[in-house]
C-alpha positions as CSV (number, residue, x, y, z in Angstrom):
1,M,113.7,130.4,118.9
2,N,110.2,131.4,117.5
3,K,107.7,128.7,118.5
4,N,106.6,127.9,114.9
5,L,110.2,127.9,113.7
6,L,111.1,125.5,116.5
7,L,108.2,123.2,115.5
8,Y,109.4,123.2,111.9
9,F,112.9,122.5,113.0
10,I,111.8,119.5,115.1
11,A,109.7,118.3,112.1
12,A,112.6,118.6,109.8
13,V,114.9,116.6,112.1
14,A,112.4,113.8,112.8
15,A,111.4,113.7,109.1
16,T,115.0,112.8,108.2
17,G,113.8,109.3,109.0
18,G,111.3,109.7,106.1
19,L,114.2,110.8,103.9
20,L,116.0,107.6,104.7
21,F,112.7,105.7,104.2
22,G,112.4,107.1,100.6
23,F,116.1,106.8,99.8
24,D,116.6,103.2,100.8
25,T,113.4,102.0,99.2
26,G,113.9,104.1,96.0
27,V,117.6,103.5,95.4
28,I,117.2,99.9,94.4
29,N,115.3,101.2,91.3
30,V,118.4,102.9,89.9
31,A,120.9,100.4,91.4
32,L,119.5,97.3,89.7
33,P,121.1,97.8,86.2
34,T,124.7,97.9,87.6
35,L,123.8,95.2,90.2
36,R,122.6,92.9,87.3
37,A,125.9,93.6,85.4
38,Q,128.0,92.5,88.4
39,F,126.0,89.7,90.0
40,N,123.7,88.6,87.3
41,P,120.9,87.6,89.8
42,S,118.0,85.4,88.8
43,P,114.5,87.0,88.8
44,E,113.9,85.3,92.1
45,T,117.1,86.6,93.7
46,E,116.3,90.1,92.3
47,S,112.9,89.9,93.9
48,R,114.6,89.0,97.2
49,I,117.0,91.9,97.0
50,V,114.2,94.4,96.3
51,S,111.8,93.0,98.9
52,A,114.4,92.5,101.7
53,V,113.8,96.1,102.8
54,L,110.1,95.3,102.9
55,A,110.6,92.2,105.0
56,G,112.7,94.2,107.4
57,G,110.0,96.8,107.4
58,M,107.5,94.2,108.6
59,L,109.8,93.3,111.5
60,G,110.4,96.9,112.5
61,P,107.0,97.6,114.0
62,F,107.3,94.5,116.3
63,L,110.4,96.1,117.8
64,S,109.2,99.7,117.9
65,G,105.6,98.9,119.0
66,P,106.2,98.0,122.7
67,L,109.5,100.0,123.0
68,T,108.0,103.2,121.8
69,D,105.4,103.2,124.6
70,I,108.0,102.1,127.2
71,L,111.1,104.1,126.2
72,G,109.6,107.0,124.5
73,R,109.3,108.3,120.9
74,K,112.7,110.0,120.9
75,K,115.0,107.1,122.1
76,I,113.5,104.6,119.7
77,N,114.3,107.0,116.7
78,I,117.9,107.3,117.9
79,V,118.1,103.4,117.9
80,A,116.7,103.4,114.3
81,S,119.3,105.9,113.1
82,L,122.1,103.6,114.3
83,I,120.5,100.6,112.5
84,F,120.4,102.8,109.3
85,V,124.1,103.4,109.7
86,V,124.8,99.6,110.0
87,G,122.6,98.8,107.0
88,S,124.2,101.4,104.8
89,I,127.7,100.1,105.5
90,I,126.7,96.4,104.9
91,T,125.0,97.1,101.6
92,A,127.7,99.4,100.3
93,M,130.4,96.9,101.0
94,A,128.5,93.7,100.1
95,P,130.7,91.1,98.4
96,S,127.6,89.0,97.3
97,T,123.9,89.2,96.8
98,L,123.5,87.4,100.2
99,F,125.2,90.4,102.0
100,L,123.1,92.8,99.9
101,I,119.9,91.0,101.2
102,I,121.2,91.1,104.8
103,G,122.1,94.8,104.6
104,R,118.7,95.7,103.1
105,L,117.0,93.7,105.9
106,F,118.8,96.0,108.4
107,L,117.7,99.1,106.4
108,G,114.1,97.8,106.3
109,L,114.1,97.2,110.0
110,A,115.1,100.8,110.6
111,I,112.5,102.0,108.1
112,G,109.8,100.0,109.8
113,I,110.7,101.7,113.1
114,V,110.7,105.3,111.8
115,A,107.6,104.7,109.7
116,S,105.5,104.0,112.8
117,T,107.2,106.3,115.3
118,V,108.0,109.5,113.4
119,P,104.4,110.4,112.2
120,M,103.2,109.6,115.8
121,Y,105.9,111.8,117.3
122,L,105.1,114.7,115.0
123,A,101.3,114.3,115.7
124,E,102.0,114.5,119.4
125,I,104.3,117.5,119.1
126,A,102.1,119.5,116.8
127,P,99.3,121.9,117.8
128,T,95.9,120.9,116.4
129,H,95.9,123.5,113.6
130,M,99.3,122.4,112.3
131,R,99.1,118.6,112.8
132,G,98.3,117.8,109.2
133,Q,101.1,119.7,107.7
134,L,103.7,118.7,110.3
135,V,102.9,115.0,110.0
136,T,103.0,115.4,106.2
137,F,106.6,116.6,106.5
138,F,107.3,112.9,106.9
139,Q,105.7,112.1,103.6
140,L,107.5,115.0,102.0
141,A,110.8,113.7,103.3
142,I,110.0,110.2,101.8
143,T,109.4,111.8,98.4
144,L,112.6,113.9,98.7
145,G,114.5,110.7,99.7
146,I,113.1,108.9,96.6
147,L,114.1,111.9,94.5
148,L,117.6,111.9,96.0
149,S,118.0,108.2,95.3
150,Y,117.1,108.8,91.7
151,V,119.5,111.7,91.3
152,V,122.3,109.8,93.0
153,G,121.5,106.8,90.7
154,F,121.6,109.0,87.6
155,F,125.1,110.3,88.4
156,F,126.5,106.9,89.2
157,A,124.6,104.9,86.6
158,E,127.5,104.7,84.2
159,Q,130.0,103.4,86.7
160,A,130.7,99.6,86.8
161,D,130.2,99.5,90.6
162,G,128.0,102.6,90.8
163,W,125.6,100.8,93.0
164,R,128.1,100.9,95.9
165,N,128.3,104.7,95.8
166,M,124.5,104.8,95.7
167,F,124.3,102.8,98.9
168,W,127.1,104.8,100.5
169,A,125.1,108.0,100.0
170,G,122.5,106.7,102.5
171,F,125.1,106.9,105.3
172,V,124.9,110.7,105.4
173,P,121.2,111.2,106.3
174,A,121.5,108.4,108.8
175,A,124.2,110.3,110.7
176,I,122.1,113.5,110.5
177,L,119.1,111.7,112.0
178,F,121.2,110.4,114.9
179,L,122.7,113.8,115.7
180,G,119.5,115.7,115.2
181,M,117.4,113.5,117.5
182,L,119.8,114.2,120.3
183,F,118.6,117.8,120.3
184,V,114.8,117.5,119.9
185,P,112.4,117.2,122.9
186,E,110.5,114.1,123.9
187,S,106.8,113.9,123.1
188,P,104.9,115.8,125.8
189,R,102.0,113.4,125.6
190,W,104.3,110.4,126.2
191,L,105.8,112.3,129.2
192,I,102.3,112.9,130.7
193,S,101.4,109.2,130.2
194,K,104.5,108.3,132.3
195,G,103.5,110.8,135.1
196,R,106.3,113.3,134.2
197,D,104.0,116.3,134.1
198,A,106.6,118.9,134.9
199,E,108.8,117.8,132.0
200,A,105.8,117.7,129.7
201,L,104.7,121.2,130.7
202,A,108.3,122.5,130.1
203,V,108.2,121.1,126.5
204,L,104.7,122.4,125.9
205,N,105.7,125.9,127.1
206,R,108.5,125.8,124.4
207,L,106.0,124.9,121.7
208,R,102.7,126.6,122.8
209,E,101.5,129.8,124.3
210,P,101.3,129.4,128.2
211,E,97.5,129.1,128.2
212,Q,97.5,126.5,125.4
213,A,100.2,124.6,127.1
214,T,98.2,124.4,130.4
215,Q,95.0,123.5,128.6
216,E,96.7,120.7,126.6
217,L,98.4,119.3,129.7
218,T,95.0,119.2,131.5
219,Q,93.2,117.6,128.5
220,T,95.9,114.9,128.2
221,K,96.0,114.2,132.0
222,R,92.2,113.7,131.9
223,I,92.6,111.1,129.1
224,V,95.4,109.3,131.0
225,E,93.3,109.2,134.2
226,N,90.2,107.8,132.3
227,E,92.3,105.1,130.7
228,K,94.4,104.0,133.7
229,H,92.2,101.0,134.4
230,N,92.5,99.7,130.8
231,K,95.4,97.4,130.1
232,A,97.5,98.4,127.2
233,D,98.0,95.3,125.1
234,W,97.0,93.8,121.8
235,K,93.6,92.9,123.1
236,M,92.8,96.6,123.5
237,L,93.7,97.2,119.8
238,F,91.1,94.6,118.8
239,S,88.4,95.7,121.3
240,K,85.0,96.6,120.1
241,R,85.3,100.3,120.6
242,L,88.5,100.4,118.4
243,R,87.2,98.4,115.5
244,I,86.7,101.5,113.3
245,P,90.3,102.8,113.9
246,L,91.6,99.3,113.2
247,F,89.6,99.1,110.0
248,I,90.8,102.6,108.9
249,A,94.5,101.6,109.6
250,V,94.2,98.4,107.6
251,G,92.1,99.8,104.8
252,I,94.0,103.0,104.1
253,F,97.3,101.1,103.6
254,F,95.7,98.4,101.5
255,I,94.3,100.9,99.1
256,Q,97.5,103.0,99.2
257,Q,99.8,100.1,98.3
258,F,97.5,98.2,95.9
259,S,97.0,101.4,94.0
260,G,100.5,100.4,92.6
261,I,102.6,103.2,94.0
262,N,105.6,101.1,94.8
263,A,105.4,99.2,91.6
264,I,106.2,102.6,90.0
265,I,108.7,103.7,92.7
266,Y,110.7,100.5,92.5
267,F,110.4,99.7,88.8
268,S,109.6,102.9,86.9
269,T,113.0,102.7,85.1
270,D,111.9,99.3,83.7
271,I,108.4,100.6,82.9
272,F,109.8,103.6,81.0
273,K,112.2,101.4,79.0
274,N,109.0,100.2,77.1
275,V,108.9,103.6,75.4
276,F,112.6,104.7,75.9
277,P,114.7,101.6,75.2
278,E,117.9,103.4,74.3
279,G,120.4,105.3,76.5
280,N,119.6,106.7,79.9
281,T,116.4,108.4,79.0
282,A,114.4,106.0,81.1
283,A,116.6,106.8,84.2
284,L,116.1,110.5,83.5
285,A,112.3,110.0,83.3
286,T,112.5,108.2,86.7
287,V,114.2,111.4,88.2
288,G,111.1,113.3,86.9
289,V,108.9,110.9,88.9
290,G,110.8,111.9,92.0
291,V,110.6,115.6,91.2
292,T,106.8,115.4,90.6
293,N,106.3,113.4,93.8
294,S,108.1,116.0,95.9
295,I,106.4,119.1,94.4
296,A,102.9,117.6,94.7
297,T,103.5,116.7,98.3
298,V,104.3,120.3,99.1
299,F,100.7,121.1,97.9
300,A,99.4,118.4,100.3
301,I,101.2,120.1,103.2
302,M,99.5,123.4,102.2
303,F,96.0,122.1,101.9
304,L,95.5,119.2,104.4
305,D,94.7,121.4,107.3
306,K,92.6,123.8,105.1
307,W,90.5,121.5,103.0
308,G,90.5,118.5,105.3
309,R,91.4,114.8,104.8
310,K,88.3,113.5,103.1
311,P,88.1,116.1,100.2
312,L,91.7,115.4,99.3
313,L,91.1,111.6,99.6
314,Y,88.2,111.8,97.1
315,T,90.2,114.0,94.7
316,G,93.2,111.7,94.8
317,L,91.2,108.4,94.4
318,I,89.3,109.7,91.3
319,G,92.5,111.1,89.7
320,T,94.6,108.0,90.3
321,A,91.9,105.7,88.9
322,I,91.8,107.8,85.6
323,C,95.6,107.8,85.4
324,L,96.0,104.1,86.0
325,S,93.5,103.3,83.3
326,T,95.4,105.5,80.9
327,V,98.7,103.7,81.6
328,G,97.0,100.3,81.3
329,L,95.5,101.4,77.9
330,A,99.0,102.5,76.7
331,F,100.2,98.9,77.2
332,F,97.0,97.2,75.9
333,M,96.8,99.3,72.7
334,K,100.6,99.5,72.0
335,D,100.3,97.8,68.7
336,S,97.7,100.2,67.4
337,L,99.2,103.4,68.8
338,D,102.0,105.4,67.3
339,A,105.2,105.7,69.4
340,G,104.6,109.4,70.3
341,L,101.0,108.8,71.6
342,Q,102.1,105.7,73.6
343,Q,104.9,107.7,75.2
344,F,102.5,110.5,76.1
345,M,99.9,108.1,77.6
346,L,102.4,106.1,79.6
347,V,104.7,108.8,80.8
348,G,101.9,111.4,81.2
349,G,99.7,108.9,83.0
350,I,102.4,107.9,85.5
351,Y,103.4,111.5,86.2
352,T,99.8,112.6,86.7
353,Y,99.1,109.5,88.8
354,I,102.0,110.6,91.1
355,V,100.5,114.0,91.5
356,F,97.1,112.7,92.6
357,F,98.7,110.0,94.9
358,A,101.0,112.6,96.5
359,I,98.1,114.9,97.6
360,S,96.0,112.1,99.0
361,L,96.9,108.5,99.6
362,G,100.6,109.2,100.2
363,P,100.4,111.5,103.2
364,L,97.0,110.3,104.5
365,G,98.0,106.8,105.4
366,W,100.7,108.0,107.9
367,L,98.6,111.0,109.1
368,L,95.5,108.9,109.9
369,I,97.3,106.2,111.9
370,S,99.0,108.9,113.9
371,E,95.7,110.5,114.8
372,I,93.1,107.8,115.3
373,Y,94.4,105.7,118.2
374,P,94.2,106.3,122.0
375,L,97.3,107.6,123.8
376,K,97.6,104.5,126.0
377,I,98.3,102.2,123.0
378,R,99.3,104.8,120.3
379,G,102.8,103.5,120.0
380,F,101.8,99.8,119.7
381,A,98.8,100.5,117.5
382,S,100.7,102.8,115.1
383,S,103.3,100.2,114.7
384,M,100.7,97.6,113.8
385,G,99.3,100.1,111.3
386,S,102.8,100.5,109.8
387,F,103.1,96.7,109.7
388,N,100.0,96.6,107.5
389,H,101.8,99.0,105.1
390,W,104.8,96.7,104.9
391,V,102.8,93.6,104.3
392,F,100.9,95.1,101.4
393,D,104.1,96.8,100.1
394,F,105.9,93.5,100.1
395,C,103.1,91.8,98.2
396,V,103.2,94.5,95.5
397,A,107.0,94.6,95.2
398,Y,107.4,90.8,95.1
399,T,104.6,90.2,92.6
400,F,105.1,93.0,90.2
401,P,108.3,91.7,88.4
402,I,106.8,88.2,88.3
403,M,103.4,89.5,86.8
404,A,105.3,91.9,84.5
405,A,106.9,88.9,82.8
406,T,103.5,87.4,82.0
407,S,100.6,88.6,79.7
408,L,99.3,90.7,82.6
409,G,102.4,92.8,82.2
410,T,102.6,93.0,78.5
411,N,98.9,94.0,78.0
412,G,98.6,96.4,81.0
413,G,96.4,94.1,83.1
414,I,98.4,94.9,86.2
415,F,97.3,98.5,86.0
416,G,93.7,97.4,85.5
417,I,93.9,95.5,88.9
418,Y,95.3,98.6,90.6
419,T,92.5,100.7,89.1
420,I,89.8,98.4,90.6
421,V,91.4,98.7,94.0
422,V,91.4,102.5,93.8
423,L,87.7,102.5,92.8
424,L,86.8,100.4,95.8
425,G,88.7,102.9,97.8
426,L,86.0,105.5,97.1
427,L,83.5,103.3,99.0
428,F,86.0,103.1,101.9
429,A,86.5,106.9,101.9
430,K,82.7,107.4,101.9
431,F,81.6,105.0,104.6
432,V,84.6,104.4,106.8
433,V,87.0,107.4,107.0
434,F,85.8,110.4,109.1
435,E,87.1,113.9,109.0
436,T,89.8,114.8,111.7
437,K,90.6,118.3,110.6
438,G,90.3,120.7,113.5
439,M,90.0,117.9,116.1
440,S,92.7,117.6,118.8
441,L,94.1,114.1,119.5
442,E,92.1,114.1,122.7
443,D,88.9,115.0,120.9
444,I,89.4,112.1,118.5
445,E,90.1,109.7,121.4
446,D,86.9,110.8,123.1
447,K,85.0,109.9,119.9
448,W,85.7,106.2,120.6
449,K,84.0,106.3,124.0
C-alpha cells in the first residue's frame, strides 16, 4: 500500500474512536424528547443522564494514563472499543433511568480513554509535515459522530421508544473500532521507548522513506537515552521545566469548553425551540449544526499544517466572540426584534460560531496535548490533559440546563459569560501558546530542556 494511503487508513481506523466520542455525546441531544416522554425525569435526573458520559470521561484518563505507557497505544484502544460495546448494549436495553446512567458511564469511560490515546497515537504515527492533519482526523471524526447522532435522532424522533434505536446505532462503530485496531501497527515511538528498536524500524519503514525512518529512529533513541534517568510519574508532569506544557493543556481545554461548545452540542434542539417551537424544525436545525461542524473541520485539516496553529487560533477566537455576542443579543432583545430577525441572529450566530470553533478551538485542544509533552510521560500527561477537558465539559453540561431555567437563560446572559472567556483566550493565545508547525515531536521535547 502507498505510504500516504496507509497513513490515512491508520488515521481513519483510529479516528473511529472519535466517531464514537461524537456519537455518544451528541445522541443525548436528540434522544431527550422521547426519553422524557417515557421516563419523565426531573431536571436533576436529566442532568445526571446527560453528564454521566462526562463523569465517565473523567475516569477514563486515570485508566488509560498509566496503561498507555505500559501496554502501548494500540492495546488500550482495543480495550476501549470493548467498553464501547458494553455501554451501547446497556443504554439501548435500559429499563430505567438508573441503567441509562450506568450505561452512559461506561460509554464515557471509553470516550475518556480514546480522547487521550487516539490523538497521541496519531501524532506518533504521523510524519512532521502531516501531523496536524492526521491528528485533526480525530476531531473530524468527532464532528461526523455528532452529525451521525443527529441524523439517527431525526429518523427515530417520531417513534415512542426511538431513543433505544438511537443508542443501538452506536454498537456498529464500536465493533468497527475493535476490528480495525487489530490490523494497525503499534506506535513506533512507544516501541523505541520499550527498547524494541527492530519492531519500531519495521513500522517506520512501512510509513516513511528508508532515510527518514532511520533518522527518526535515531532522534527518538537519543531522546529516550537522555530521559532514562528521569522517573516517569506525576511529579515529572508538575516539574518546573514542564510548567508551560501543563499550562497550555489546562488553558486550551478551559477556553474550548467554556466557549460553550457543548452547551450547543448537547442542547441545541432546546435552544432552537425558542425560535422554532412547532414540529421537528428544531431537530432539523440541529442536524444542520452537525453538517456545518463537519464541513468546517475539513478546512481545519487542510490548513493546520499550512497556516500554523496560532493564526487559526486567533481567527477562531475572534470569530467565536462575535458570534456568541450575536446569539446573546438575540435572547436579550427578543421582545424588540421581529421573529425573522431573531431567527436569523440566533440560528446564523450558532452556525457561524460552529464554523469558527471547528477551525480553531475544536482540533487544537487535542492536537496540542498530543504534541507538547515528552515521550517518557506522553501517555500519562495526555490523559491528564484529557481529564481537564472532561472536568470543564462536565461543568458546562451540568450547569447549562440549570442556568437556562433562570434569567441568565432567558436574557442571553449565559452566552455573555462564554464571550468573556473567549476574549480572555486571546491573551492566552498571545502569551502562552507557541507555534509547533514544522517541528518534530523530538524538536518540541528539546525545547523544554
